[in-house]
N, C-alpha and C positions, 0 to 999 in steps of 0.2 A: 442587534446585529453589530458585529465588530469586524467588518471586512475592510478591504482596501478602499472601496468607494463608500461615499455617504450620499444619501438622497437629500438634495438641497430643498426641494419642494415636493410635497406629497403628490403623486400622480393619481388623478381620479380614475375610477373604474374598479371593476371587481378584482379581488385577490385571486391569484392563480397558484395553487399548490404544486410543488414539484419536489424532487429529492436530489441531494448531492451525496453520493456514496451511502445511500439509505437514510440520510439525515433529512428530516423534513425542512423545507425552505419555502419561501413564498415570494412571488413577484406580483406585479400589477399588470393588468391587460395592456398590451403594447410594449412591454419591456423586452429588450433583447437579452439573450441568454448570458452574454458576457457581463452586462450590468447587474443582472439578477444574481449571478454567481459571486461577483466581486463585492456585492453588498453583504454577503455572508462569509466570505473568506478572502485571503490575501493572494491566492493564485488559482489559475484554472487547471494547470497540469504540470507534470515534470518535464524538464528539458531532456529530450531524448539523447543528447550528446554530452551530457555532464550531470552534475549533481544539483543544478539549480532548478528553480521553478519558473513557470511562465505565466504572465498575466495579460497576454495580448500586447500588441505593439502599436499598430496603426489605427486600430478601432474602426476600420472601414472596409475590411475584406480584401486587402491587397497583400499583406505580409505573410499570411499563412500561419501566424503564431498562435491563433486561438482555437485550433482544431481540438474538439473534445469528443469523447465517445459516449453514446447513450446506451442504456441497458438493452435496448432492442438490436444493438449491433451497428446502428448508423454512426458515422462520423460526420459531425457538422461543424461549421465555423460559428463559434459562439457570438461573434460580432455581427452576424447577418441573420441569425436564427431567432425568431420570436419564441418566447417561453410558451409551452403548451401545457394544459392541465395534465397532471400525472407524469410529466416528463421525468425520466430518471437518468441523471448524469453519473457516470462512473469515472472516477479519477484515480482510484487507488489510494486515496487518503492524503493527497497533497493539499497544501494551502489552508488547512483547517485552522 
């Protein structure tokens, strides 16, 4: 993995498969989506008002910076959403 985050200690529990733009990724049971995504990439999404990328800001659900879209059409806050088996995040290819 070569993302923005690095896991300092291995989290116990089963591995949970999910995808980011169709690319297989994995998390551990109990991982929040923001951490799982940023273990694999440098950003969550594109900034809607410019050319930059966003990686979350407050990491606790207050700033609204971590909204991501799932393949089933839901929009979720990555910093307060647990990774679910088979979850498919759609970013349009940012942060890879």
